[in-house]
TIRO-2110 file (N, C-alpha, C; in Angstrom, 1 decimal):
// TIRO-2110
2.5, -10.7, -21.8, N, 1, A
1.3, -10.2, -21.2, CA, 1, A
1.1, -10.9, -19.8, C, 1, A
1.4, -12.2, -19.7, N, 2, A
1.2, -12.9, -18.5, CA, 2, A
2.1, -12.3, -17.4, C, 2, A
3.3, -11.8, -17.7, N, 3, A
4.2, -11.2, -16.7, CA, 3, A
3.5, -9.9, -16.2, C, 3, A
2.9, -9.1, -17.0, N, 4, A
2.3, -7.9, -16.6, CA, 4, A
1.1, -8.2, -15.6, C, 4, A
0.3, -9.2, -16.0, N, 5, A
-0.8, -9.5, -15.2, CA, 5, A
-0.3, -10.1, -13.8, C, 5, A
0.8, -10.8, -13.9, N, 6, A
1.4, -11.3, -12.6, CA, 6, A
1.9, -10.2, -11.7, C, 6, A
2.5, -9.2, -12.3, N, 7, A
2.9, -8.0, -11.5, CA, 7, A
1.7, -7.3, -10.9, C, 7, A
0.7, -7.1, -11.6, N, 8, A
-0.5, -6.5, -11.1, CA, 8, A
-1.1, -7.3, -10.0, C, 8, A
-1.1, -8.6, -10.2, N, 9, A
-1.7, -9.5, -9.1, CA, 9, A
-0.8, -9.4, -7.9, C, 9, A
0.5, -9.4, -8.0, N, 10, A
1.4, -9.2, -6.8, CA, 10, A
1.1, -7.9, -6.1, C, 10, A
0.9, -6.8, -6.9, N, 11, A
0.6, -5.5, -6.2, CA, 11, A
-0.7, -5.6, -5.5, C, 11, A
-1.7, -6.2, -6.1, N, 12, A
-3.0, -6.4, -5.4, CA, 12, A
-2.9, -7.2, -4.1, C, 12, A
-2.1, -8.3, -4.2, N, 13, A
-1.9, -9.2, -3.0, CA, 13, A
-1.2, -8.4, -1.9, C, 13, A
-0.2, -7.6, -2.3, N, 14, A
0.5, -6.8, -1.3, CA, 14, A
-0.4, -5.8, -0.6, C, 14, A
-1.3, -5.1, -1.5, N, 15, A
-2.2, -4.1, -0.9, CA, 15, A
-3.3, -4.8, 0.0, C, 15, A
-3.7, -6.0, -0.4, N, 16, A
-4.7, -6.7, 0.4, CA, 16, A
-4.1, -7.1, 1.8, C, 16, A
-2.9, -7.5, 1.8, N, 17, A
-2.3, -7.9, 3.1, CA, 17, A
-2.0, -6.7, 3.9, C, 17, A
-1.7, -5.5, 3.3, N, 18, A
-1.6, -4.3, 4.1, CA, 18, A
-2.9, -3.9, 4.7, C, 18, A
-4.0, -4.0, 4.0, N, 19, A
-5.3, -3.8, 4.5, CA, 19, A
-5.6, -4.7, 5.7, C, 19, A
-5.3, -6.0, 5.6, N, 20, A
-5.6, -7.0, 6.6, CA, 20, A
-4.8, -6.7, 7.9, C, 20, A
-3.5, -6.5, 7.8, N, 21, A
-2.7, -6.4, 9.0, CA, 21, A
-2.9, -5.0, 9.7, C, 21, A
-3.1, -4.0, 8.9, N, 22, A
-3.4, -2.7, 9.5, CA, 22, A
-4.8, -2.6, 10.1, C, 22, A
-5.8, -3.3, 9.6, N, 23, A
-7.1, -3.4, 10.2, CA, 23, A
-7.0, -4.2, 11.5, C, 23, A
-6.3, -5.3, 11.5, N, 24, A
-6.1, -6.0, 12.8, CA, 24, A
-5.3, -5.1, 13.8, C, 24, A
-4.3, -4.5, 13.4, N, 25, A
-3.5, -3.6, 14.3, CA, 25, A
-4.4, -2.5, 14.9, C, 25, A
-5.2, -1.8, 14.0, N, 26, A
-6.1, -0.8, 14.5, CA, 26, A
-7.1, -1.3, 15.5, C, 26, A
-7.7, -2.5, 15.2, N, 27, A
-8.7, -3.1, 16.1, CA, 27, A
-8.1, -3.4, 17.5, C, 27, A
-6.9, -4.0, 17.5, N, 28, A
-6.3, -4.3, 18.8, CA, 28, A
-5.8, -3.0, 19.6, C, 28, A
-5.3, -2.0, 18.8, N, 29, A
-5.0, -0.8, 19.5, CA, 29, A
-6.2, -0.1, 20.1, C, 29, A
-7.3, -0.2, 19.3, N, 30, A
-8.6, 0.4, 19.8, CA, 30, A
-9.1, -0.3, 21.0, C, 30, A
-9.1, -1.7, 21.0, N, 31, A
-9.5, -2.5, 22.1, CA, 31, A
-8.6, -2.1, 23.4, C, 31, A
-7.3, -2.0, 23.1, N, 32, A
-6.4, -1.7, 24.2, CA, 32, A
-6.7, -0.3, 24.8, C, 32, A
-7.0, 0.6, 24.0, N, 33, A
-7.4, 2.0, 24.5, CA, 33, A
-8.7, 1.9, 25.3, C, 33, A
-9.7, 1.2, 24.8, N, 34, A
-11.0, 1.1, 25.5, CA, 34, A
-10.8, 0.5, 26.8, C, 34, A
-10.0, -0.6, 26.9, N, 35, A
-9.8, -1.3, 28.2, CA, 35, A
-9.0, -0.4, 29.2, C, 35, A
-8.1, 0.4, 28.6, N, 36, A
-7.4, 1.3, 29.5, CA, 36, A
-8.2, 2.4, 30.1, C, 36, A
-9.3, 2.9, 29.4, N, 37, A
-10.1, 3.9, 29.9, CA, 37, A
-11.4, 3.3, 30.6, C, 37, A
-11.4, 2.0, 30.7, N, 38, A
-12.5, 1.4, 31.6, CA, 38, A
-13.7, 0.8, 30.8, C, 38, A
-13.7, 0.8, 29.5, N, 39, A
-14.8, 0.3, 28.8, CA, 39, A
-14.6, -1.2, 28.6, C, 39, A
-15.7, -1.9, 28.6, N, 40, A
-15.7, -3.3, 28.3, CA, 40, A
-16.2, -3.6, 26.9, C, 40, A
-16.0, -4.8, 26.4, N, 41, A
-16.4, -5.2, 25.0, CA, 41, A
-17.9, -5.1, 24.8, C, 41, A
-18.7, -5.2, 25.9, N, 42, A
-20.1, -5.2, 25.7, CA, 42, A
-20.7, -3.8, 26.0, C, 42, A
-19.9, -2.8, 26.1, N, 43, A
-20.3, -1.4, 26.3, CA, 43, A
-20.6, -0.9, 24.9, C, 43, A
-21.2, 0.3, 24.8, N, 44, A
-21.5, 0.9, 23.5, CA, 44, A
-20.2, 1.2, 22.7, C, 44, A
-19.1, 1.8, 23.3, N, 45, A
-17.9, 1.9, 22.5, CA, 45, A
-17.3, 0.6, 22.1, C, 45, A
-17.4, -0.4, 22.9, N, 46, A
-16.9, -1.8, 22.6, CA, 46, A
-17.7, -2.4, 21.4, C, 46, A
-19.0, -2.2, 21.4, N, 47, A
-19.8, -2.7, 20.3, CA, 47, A
-19.5, -1.9, 19.0, C, 47, A
-19.2, -0.6, 19.1, N, 48, A
-18.9, 0.2, 18.0, CA, 48, A
-17.5, -0.2, 17.4, C, 48, A
-16.6, -0.6, 18.3, N, 49, A
-15.3, -1.1, 17.9, CA, 49, A
-15.4, -2.4, 17.1, C, 49, A
-16.2, -3.3, 17.6, N, 50, A
-16.5, -4.6, 16.9, CA, 50, A
-17.1, -4.3, 15.6, C, 50, A
-18.1, -3.4, 15.5, N, 51, A
-18.7, -3.1, 14.2, CA, 51, A
-17.7, -2.5, 13.2, C, 51, A
-16.8, -1.6, 13.7, N, 52, A
-15.7, -1.1, 12.8, CA, 52, A
-14.8, -2.2, 12.3, C, 52, A
-14.5, -3.2, 13.2, N, 53, A
-13.7, -4.3, 12.8, CA, 53, A
-14.3, -5.2, 11.8, C, 53, A
-15.6, -5.5, 12.0, N, 54, A
-16.4, -6.3, 11.0, CA, 54, A
-16.4, -5.6, 9.7, C, 54, A
-16.7, -4.3, 9.7, N, 55, A
-16.7, -3.5, 8.4, CA, 55, A
-15.3, -3.5, 7.7, C, 55, A
-14.3, -3.3, 8.5, N, 56, A
-12.9, -3.3, 7.9, CA, 56, A
-12.6, -4.7, 7.3, C, 56, A
-12.9, -5.8, 8.0, N, 57, A
-12.6, -7.1, 7.5, CA, 57, A
-13.5, -7.4, 6.3, C, 57, A
-14.7, -6.9, 6.3, N, 58, A
-15.6, -7.1, 5.1, CA, 58, A
-14.9, -6.5, 3.9, C, 58, A
-14.4, -5.3, 4.1, N, 59, A
-13.8, -4.6, 3.0, CA, 59, A
-12.5, -5.3, 2.5, C, 59, A
-11.8, -5.8, 3.5, N, 60, A
-10.6, -6.6, 3.2, CA, 60, A
-10.9, -7.8, 2.3, C, 60, A
-11.9, -8.6, 2.8, N, 61, A
-12.3, -9.8, 2.1, CA, 61, A
-12.8, -9.5, 0.7, C, 61, A
-13.6, -8.5, 0.6, N, 62, A
-14.2, -8.1, -0.7, CA, 62, A
-13.1, -7.6, -1.7, C, 62, A
-12.1, -6.8, -1.2, N, 63, A
-11.1, -6.3, -2.0, CA, 63, A
-10.1, -7.4, -2.4, C, 63, A
-9.8, -8.3, -1.5, N, 64, A
-8.9, -9.4, -1.8, CA, 64, A
-9.5, -10.4, -2.8, C, 64, A
-10.8, -10.5, -2.9, N, 65, A
-11.5, -11.3, -3.8, CA, 65, A
-12.0, -10.6, -5.1, C, 65, A
-11.5, -9.3, -5.2, N, 66, A
-11.8, -8.5, -6.4, CA, 66, A
-13.3, -8.3, -6.6, C, 66, A
-14.0, -8.0, -5.5, N, 67, A
-15.4, -7.7, -5.7, CA, 67, A
-15.6, -6.2, -6.1, C, 67, A
-16.4, -5.9, -7.0, N, 68, A
-16.5, -4.6, -7.5, CA, 68, A
-17.0, -3.6, -6.4, C, 68, A
-17.9, -4.0, -5.6, N, 69, A
-18.4, -3.2, -4.6, CA, 69, A
-17.4, -2.7, -3.6, C, 69, A
-16.3, -3.6, -3.4, N, 70, A
-15.3, -3.3, -2.4, CA, 70, A
-14.3, -2.3, -2.8, C, 70, A
-14.2, -2.0, -4.1, N, 71, A
-13.1, -1.1, -4.6, CA, 71, A
-13.1, 0.3, -3.9, C, 71, A
-14.3, 0.9, -4.0, N, 72, A
-14.3, 2.3, -3.4, CA, 72, A
-14.2, 2.3, -1.9, C, 72, A
-14.8, 1.2, -1.3, N, 73, A
-14.7, 1.1, 0.1, CA, 73, A
-13.2, 0.9, 0.6, C, 73, A
-12.5, 0.1, -0.3, N, 74, A
-11.1, -0.1, 0.0, CA, 74, A
-10.3, 1.2, 0.0, C, 74, A
-10.6, 2.1, -1.0, N, 75, A
-10.0, 3.4, -1.1, CA, 75, A
-10.3, 4.2, 0.2, C, 75, A
-11.5, 4.2, 0.6, N, 76, A
-11.9, 5.0, 1.8, CA, 76, A
-11.2, 4.3, 3.1, C, 76, A
-11.2, 3.0, 3.1, N, 77, A
-10.5, 2.3, 4.2, CA, 77, A
-9.0, 2.6, 4.3, C, 77, A
-8.4, 2.6, 3.1, N, 78, A
-7.0, 2.9, 3.0, CA, 78, A
-6.7, 4.3, 3.5, C, 78, A
-7.5, 5.3, 3.1, N, 79, A
-7.3, 6.7, 3.6, CA, 79, A
-7.5, 6.7, 5.1, C, 79, A
-8.5, 6.1, 5.6, N, 80, A
-8.8, 6.0, 7.1, CA, 80, A
-7.6, 5.4, 7.8, C, 80, A
-7.0, 4.4, 7.3, N, 81, A
-5.9, 3.7, 7.9, CA, 81, A
-4.6, 4.6, 7.9, C, 81, A
-4.5, 5.4, 6.8, N, 82, A
-3.4, 6.4, 6.7, CA, 82, A
-3.5, 7.4, 7.8, C, 82, A
-4.8, 7.9, 8.0, N, 83, A
-5.0, 8.9, 9.0, CA, 83, A
-4.8, 8.4, 10.4, C, 83, A
-5.3, 7.2, 10.6, N, 84, A
-5.1, 6.6, 12.0, CA, 84, A
-3.7, 6.3, 12.3, C, 84, A
-2.9, 5.8, 11.3, N, 85, A
-1.5, 5.5, 11.5, CA, 85, A
-0.8, 6.8, 11.8, C, 85, A
-1.1, 7.9, 11.0, N, 86, A
-0.5, 9.2, 11.2, CA, 86, A
-0.8, 9.7, 12.6, C, 86, A
-2.0, 9.6, 13.1, N, 87, A
-2.4, 10.1, 14.4, CA, 87, A
-1.7, 9.4, 15.5, C, 87, A
-1.7, 8.1, 15.4, N, 88, A
-1.0, 7.2, 16.4, CA, 88, A
0.5, 7.5, 16.4, C, 88, A
1.1, 7.6, 15.2, N, 89, A
2.5, 7.9, 15.2, CA, 89, A
2.9, 9.2, 15.8, C, 89, A
2.0, 10.2, 15.6, N, 90, A
2.3, 11.5, 16.3, CA, 90, A
2.2, 11.4, 17.8, C, 90, A
1.2, 10.7, 18.3, N, 91, A
1.0, 10.5, 19.7, CA, 91, A
2.2, 9.7, 20.3, C, 91, A
2.7, 8.6, 19.6, N, 92, A
3.8, 7.8, 20.0, CA, 92, A
5.1, 8.6, 19.9, C, 92, A
5.2, 9.5, 18.9, N, 93, A
6.4, 10.3, 18.7, CA, 93, A
6.5, 11.3, 19.9, C, 93, A
5.4, 11.8, 20.3, N, 94, A
5.4, 12.7, 21.5, CA, 94, A
5.8, 12.0, 22.8, C, 94, A
5.3, 10.8, 22.9, N, 95, A
5.7, 10.0, 24.1, CA, 95, A
7.1, 9.6, 24.0, C, 95, A
7.6, 9.3, 22.8, N, 96, A
9.0, 9.0, 22.6, CA, 96, A
9.9, 10.1, 22.9, C, 96, A
9.5, 11.3, 22.6, N, 97, A
10.3, 12.5, 22.9, CA, 97, A
10.4, 12.7, 24.4, C, 97, A
9.4, 12.3, 25.1, N, 98, A
9.3, 12.4, 26.6, CA, 98, A
10.1, 11.2, 27.3, C, 98, A
10.7, 10.3, 26.5, N, 99, A
11.5, 9.3, 27.0, CA, 99, A
11.0, 7.9, 26.9, C, 99, A
9.9, 7.6, 26.3, N, 100, A
9.4, 6.3, 26.2, CA, 100, A
10.0, 5.6, 24.9, C, 100, A
11.0, 4.7, 25.1, N, 101, A
11.7, 4.2, 24.0, CA, 101, A
10.7, 3.3, 23.1, C, 101, A
9.9, 2.5, 23.7, N, 102, A
8.9, 1.7, 22.9, CA, 102, A
8.0, 2.5, 22.0, C, 102, A
7.5, 3.6, 22.6, N, 103, A
6.7, 4.5, 21.8, CA, 103, A
7.4, 5.1, 20.7, C, 103, A
8.7, 5.5, 20.9, N, 104, A
9.5, 6.0, 19.8, CA, 104, A
9.7, 5.0, 18.7, C, 104, A
9.9, 3.7, 19.0, N, 105, A
10.1, 2.7, 18.0, CA, 105, A
8.8, 2.5, 17.3, C, 105, A
7.7, 2.5, 18.0, N, 106, A
6.4, 2.3, 17.4, CA, 106, A
6.1, 3.5, 16.4, C, 106, A
6.5, 4.7, 16.9, N, 107, A
6.3, 5.9, 16.0, CA, 107, A
7.1, 5.7, 14.7, C, 107, A
8.3, 5.3, 14.8, N, 108, A
9.1, 5.1, 13.6, CA, 108, A
8.5, 4.1, 12.7, C, 108, A
8.0, 3.0, 13.2, N, 109, A
7.4, 2.0, 12.4, CA, 109, A
6.2, 2.5, 11.7, C, 109, A
5.3, 3.2, 12.4, N, 110, A
4.1, 3.7, 11.9, CA, 110, A
4.3, 4.8, 10.8, C, 110, A
5.4, 5.6, 11.0, N, 111, A
5.7, 6.6, 10.1, CA, 111, A
6.1, 6.0, 8.8, C, 111, A
6.9, 4.9, 8.9, N, 112, A
7.4, 4.1, 7.7, CA, 112, A
6.2, 3.5, 7.0, C, 112, A
5.3, 2.9, 7.7, N, 113, A
4.1, 2.3, 7.1, CA, 113, A
3.2, 3.4, 6.5, C, 113, A
3.1, 4.5, 7.1, N, 114, A
2.2, 5.6, 6.5, CA, 114, A
2.8, 6.1, 5.2, C, 114, A
4.1, 6.3, 5.2, N, 115, A
4.7, 6.8, 3.9, CA, 115, A
4.5, 5.7, 2.8, C, 115, A
4.7, 4.5, 3.2, N, 116, A
4.5, 3.4, 2.2, CA, 116, A
3.0, 3.4, 1.7, C, 116, A
2.1, 3.6, 2.6, N, 117, A
0.7, 3.6, 2.1, CA, 117, A
0.4, 4.8, 1.3, C, 117, A
0.9, 5.9, 1.6, N, 118, A
0.7, 7.1, 0.8, CA, 118, A
1.3, 6.9, -0.6, C, 118, A
2.5, 6.3, -0.7, N, 119, A
3.1, 6.0, -2.0, CA, 119, A
2.2, 5.1, -2.8, C, 119, A
1.7, 4.1, -2.2, N, 120, A
0.9, 3.1, -2.9, CA, 120, A
-0.5, 3.5, -3.3, C, 120, A
-0.9, 4.6, -2.7, N, 121, A
-2.3, 5.1, -2.9, CA, 121, A
-2.6, 5.3, -4.4, C, 121, A
-1.6, 5.8, -5.1, N, 122, A
-1.8, 6.1, -6.6, CA, 122, A
-2.2, 4.9, -7.4, C, 122, A
-1.9, 3.7, -6.8, N, 123, A
-2.2, 2.4, -7.5, CA, 123, A
-3.7, 2.3, -7.7, C, 123, A
-4.5, 2.9, -6.8, N, 124, A
-5.9, 2.8, -6.9, CA, 124, A
-6.5, 3.5, -8.2, C, 124, A
-5.7, 4.5, -8.7, N, 125, A
-6.2, 5.2, -9.8, CA, 125, A
-5.4, 4.8, -11.1, C, 125, A
-4.5, 3.8, -11.0, N, 126, A
-3.8, 3.3, -12.1, CA, 126, A
-4.7, 2.6, -13.1, C, 126, A
-4.8, 3.0, -14.4, N, 127, A
-5.8, 2.4, -15.3, CA, 127, A
-5.6, 0.9, -15.5, C, 127, A
-4.4, 0.5, -15.5, N, 128, A
-4.1, -1.0, -15.7, CA, 128, A
-4.6, -1.7, -14.5, C, 128, A
-4.3, -1.2, -13.3, N, 129, A
-4.8, -1.9, -12.1, CA, 129, A
-6.3, -1.9, -12.0, C, 129, A
-6.9, -0.8, -12.3, N, 130, A
-8.4, -0.8, -12.3, CA, 130, A
-9.0, -1.8, -13.3, C, 130, A
-8.4, -1.8, -14.5, N, 131, A
-8.9, -2.7, -15.5, CA, 131, A
-8.7, -4.2, -15.1, C, 131, A
-7.6, -4.5, -14.5, N, 132, A
-7.3, -5.8, -14.0, CA, 132, A
-8.3, -6.2, -12.9, C, 132, A
-8.5, -5.2, -12.0, N, 133, A
-9.4, -5.5, -10.8, CA, 133, A
-10.8, -5.8, -11.3, C, 133, A
-11.3, -5.1, -12.3, N, 134, A
-12.7, -5.3, -12.8, CA, 134, A
-12.8, -6.4, -13.8, C, 134, A
-11.7, -7.0, -14.1, N, 135, A
-11.7, -8.2, -15.1, CA, 135, A
-11.5, -7.8, -16.5, C, 135, A
-11.0, -6.6, -16.8, N, 136, A
-10.7, -6.2, -18.2, CA, 136, A
-9.2, -6.0, -18.5, C, 136, A
-8.4, -6.6, -17.6, N, 137, A
-6.9, -6.5, -17.7, CA, 137, A
-6.4, -7.0, -19.1, C, 137, A
-6.9, -8.1, -19.5, N, 138, A
-6.4, -8.7, -20.7, CA, 138, A
-6.7, -7.8, -21.9, C, 138, A
-7.9, -7.2, -22.0, N, 139, A
-8.2, -6.3, -23.1, CA, 139, A
-7.3, -5.1, -23.1, C, 139, A
-7.1, -4.5, -21.9, N, 140, A
-6.3, -3.3, -21.9, CA, 140, A
-4.9, -3.6, -22.2, C, 140, A
-4.3, -4.7, -21.7, N, 141, A
-2.9, -5.0, -21.9, CA, 141, A
-2.7, -5.4, -23.4, C, 141, A
-3.7, -6.1, -24.0, N, 142, A
-3.6, -6.5, -25.4, CA, 142, A
-3.6, -5.3, -26.3, C, 142, A
-4.4, -4.3, -25.9, N, 143, A
-4.6, -3.1, -26.8, CA, 143, A
-3.6, -2.1, -26.5, C, 143, A
-2.8, -2.2, -25.5, N, 144, A
-1.8, -1.2, -25.2, CA, 144, A
-0.7, -1.2, -26.3, C, 144, A
-0.3, 0.0, -26.7, N, 145, A
0.6, 0.1, -27.9, CA, 145, A
2.0, 0.2, -27.3, C, 145, A
2.7, -0.9, -27.1, N, 146, A
4.1, -0.9, -26.6, CA, 146, A
4.9, -1.0, -27.9, C, 146, A
6.0, -0.2, -27.9, N, 147, A
7.0, -0.3, -29.0, CA, 147, A
7.8, -1.6, -28.8, C, 147, A
8.5, -2.0, -29.8, N, 148, A
9.3, -3.2, -29.7, CA, 148, A
10.3, -3.2, -28.6, C, 148, A
10.9, -2.0, -28.2, N, 149, A
11.9, -1.9, -27.2, CA, 149, A
11.3, -1.6, -25.8, C, 149, A
10.0, -1.6, -25.7, N, 150, A
9.3, -1.3, -24.4, CA, 150, A
8.7, -2.6, -23.8, C, 150, A
8.6, -2.5, -22.5, N, 151, A
7.9, -3.6, -21.7, CA, 151, A
7.2, -3.0, -20.5, C, 151, A
6.2, -3.7, -20.0, N, 152, A
5.6, -3.2, -18.8, CA, 152, A
6.4, -3.6, -17.6, C, 152, A
6.5, -2.6, -16.6, N, 153, A
7.2, -2.9, -15.4, CA, 153, A
6.6, -2.1, -14.3, C, 153, A
7.0, -2.5, -13.0, N, 154, A
6.4, -1.8, -11.8, CA, 154, A
7.5, -1.0, -11.2, C, 154, A
7.1, 0.2, -10.8, N, 155, A
8.1, 1.1, -10.0, CA, 155, A
8.4, 0.4, -8.7, C, 155, A
9.7, 0.3, -8.3, N, 156, A
10.0, -0.4, -7.1, CA, 156, A
9.6, 0.3, -5.8, C, 156, A
9.2, 1.6, -6.0, N, 157, A
8.9, 2.4, -4.8, CA, 157, A
7.4, 2.4, -4.5, C, 157, A
6.6, 2.7, -5.6, N, 158, A
5.1, 2.8, -5.4, CA, 158, A
4.3, 1.7, -6.1, C, 158, A
5.0, 0.9, -6.9, N, 159, A
4.5, -0.3, -7.6, CA, 159, A
3.5, 0.1, -8.7, C, 159, A
3.6, 1.4, -9.2, N, 160, A
2.8, 1.8, -10.3, CA, 160, A
3.3, 1.0, -11.6, C, 160, A
2.3, 0.6, -12.4, N, 161, A
2.7, -0.1, -13.6, CA, 161, A
3.0, 0.9, -14.7, C, 161, A
4.2, 0.7, -15.3, N, 162, A
4.7, 1.7, -16.3, CA, 162, A
5.2, 0.9, -17.6, C, 162, A
5.2, 1.6, -18.7, N, 163, A
5.8, 1.2, -19.9, CA, 163, A
7.3, 1.7, -19.9, C, 163, A
8.3, 0.8, -19.9, N, 164, A
9.7, 1.2, -19.8, CA, 164, A
10.5, 0.6, -20.9, C, 164, A
11.6, 1.3, -21.2, N, 165, A
12.6, 0.7, -22.1, CA, 165, A
13.8, 0.2, -21.2, C, 165, A
13.8, -1.0, -21.0, N, 166, A
14.8, -1.6, -20.0, CA, 166, A
16.2, -1.3, -20.4, C, 166, A
16.5, -1.3, -21.7, N, 167, A
17.9, -1.1, -22.1, CA, 167, A
18.4, 0.4, -21.8, C, 167, A
17.4, 1.3, -21.9, N, 168, A
17.7, 2.7, -21.7, CA, 168, A
17.6, 3.2, -20.3, C, 168, A
17.1, 2.4, -19.4, N, 169, A
16.9, 2.9, -18.0, CA, 169, A
18.3, 3.2, -17.4, C, 169, A
18.2, 4.3, -16.6, N, 170, A
19.4, 4.8, -15.9, CA, 170, A
19.0, 5.2, -14.5, C, 170, A
20.0, 5.5, -13.7, N, 171, A
19.7, 6.0, -12.3, CA, 171, A
19.0, 7.3, -12.3, C, 171, A
19.0, 8.0, -13.4, N, 172, A
18.4, 9.4, -13.5, CA, 172, A
16.9, 9.3, -13.8, C, 172, A
16.4, 8.2, -14.2, N, 173, A
15.0, 8.0, -14.6, CA, 173, A
14.1, 8.0, -13.4, C, 173, A
13.0, 8.8, -13.4, N, 174, A
12.1, 8.9, -12.2, CA, 174, A
10.8, 8.4, -12.6, C, 174, A
10.1, 7.9, -11.6, N, 175, A
8.7, 7.4, -11.7, CA, 175, A
7.8, 8.6, -11.9, C, 175, A
6.9, 8.7, -12.9, N, 176, A
6.0, 9.8, -13.1, CA, 176, A
5.0, 9.9, -11.9, C, 176, A
4.7, 8.8, -11.2, N, 177, A
3.7, 8.9, -10.1, CA, 177, A
4.3, 9.3, -8.8, C, 177, A
5.4, 8.7, -8.4, N, 178, A
5.9, 9.1, -7.0, CA, 178, A
7.1, 9.9, -7.1, C, 178, A
7.8, 10.1, -8.3, N, 179, A
9.0, 10.9, -8.4, CA, 179, A
10.3, 10.3, -7.9, C, 179, A
10.2, 9.0, -7.5, N, 180, A
11.4, 8.3, -7.0, CA, 180, A
12.1, 7.7, -8.2, C, 180, A
13.4, 7.3, -7.9, N, 181, A
14.2, 6.7, -9.0, CA, 181, A
13.7, 5.3, -9.3, C, 181, A
13.7, 5.0, -10.6, N, 182, A
13.2, 3.7, -11.1, CA, 182, A
14.3, 2.6, -11.0, C, 182, A
15.6, 3.1, -11.0, N, 183, A
16.7, 2.2, -10.8, CA, 183, A
17.6, 2.8, -9.7, C, 183, A
17.9, 1.9, -8.7, N, 184, A
18.7, 2.4, -7.6, CA, 184, A
20.2, 2.6, -8.0, C, 184, A
20.8, 3.5, -7.3, N, 185, A
22.2, 3.8, -7.6, CA, 185, A
23.1, 2.6, -7.3, C, 185, A
22.7, 1.8, -6.3, N, 186, A
23.5, 0.6, -5.9, CA, 186, A
23.4, -0.4, -7.1, C, 186, A
22.3, -0.5, -7.7, N, 187, A
22.2, -1.4, -8.9, CA, 187, A
23.0, -0.9, -10.1, C, 187, A
23.0, 0.4, -10.3, N, 188, A
23.8, 1.0, -11.4, CA, 188, A
25.3, 0.7, -11.1, C, 188, A
25.7, 0.9, -9.9, N, 189, A
27.1, 0.7, -9.6, CA, 189, A
27.5, -0.7, -9.7, C, 189, A
26.6, -1.6, -9.3, N, 190, A
26.9, -3.1, -9.4, CA, 190, A
27.0, -3.4, -10.9, C, 190, A
26.1, -2.9, -11.7, N, 191, A
26.0, -3.2, -13.2, CA, 191, A
27.3, -2.7, -13.8, C, 191, A
27.7, -1.5, -13.5, N, 192, A
28.9, -0.9, -14.1, CA, 192, A
30.1, -1.7, -13.7, C, 192, A
30.2, -2.2, -12.5, N, 193, A
31.4, -3.0, -12.1, CA, 193, A
31.4, -4.3, -12.9, C, 193, A
30.2, -4.9, -13.1, N, 194, A
30.2, -6.1, -13.9, CA, 194, A
30.6, -5.9, -15.4, C, 194, A
30.2, -4.7, -15.9, N, 195, A
30.6, -4.4, -17.3, CA, 195, A
32.1, -4.2, -17.4, C, 195, A
32.8, -3.7, -16.4, N, 196, A
34.2, -3.5, -16.4, CA, 196, A
34.9, -4.9, -16.3, C, 196, A
END
């Protein structure tokens, strides 16, 4: 049971750090945009930018400390960051197509980040994650009916918590949440070579 709680805790830590770094990135990009169009930090748009930053950091600190009030705000913040990353990546992609190499690199990075955030979004509705977040994880895990040959594991793609039969896993098994493979083909090939 401690292993399952440790996995959930790592997922939460990873999601918290994503909220932190993307909030900082969004703030600095917004500040850069405001300075390019001639606004200063003490103008109305500058003050709005600072208010957004303070709100985003409050959500990050609340979510990272598992405050109940921050959970729904973290979901909204996560969706907003997905939308912002998508928009900026489209703008950078357009600039990249017109020959700006740095914009093309930024677009590729933001597209990668956006897909990762979309995949992880289902974690917010995962019952085990929600139970752990509100402090009921031990009760849920203790009452979960795992068979003798099952154990809790995390999907390597979206980090959803799943009950799996590790001995029966193959490269054909798919995650019910994201639809990606639970075992990579490279791992299967390596395992098969070691068996021979």
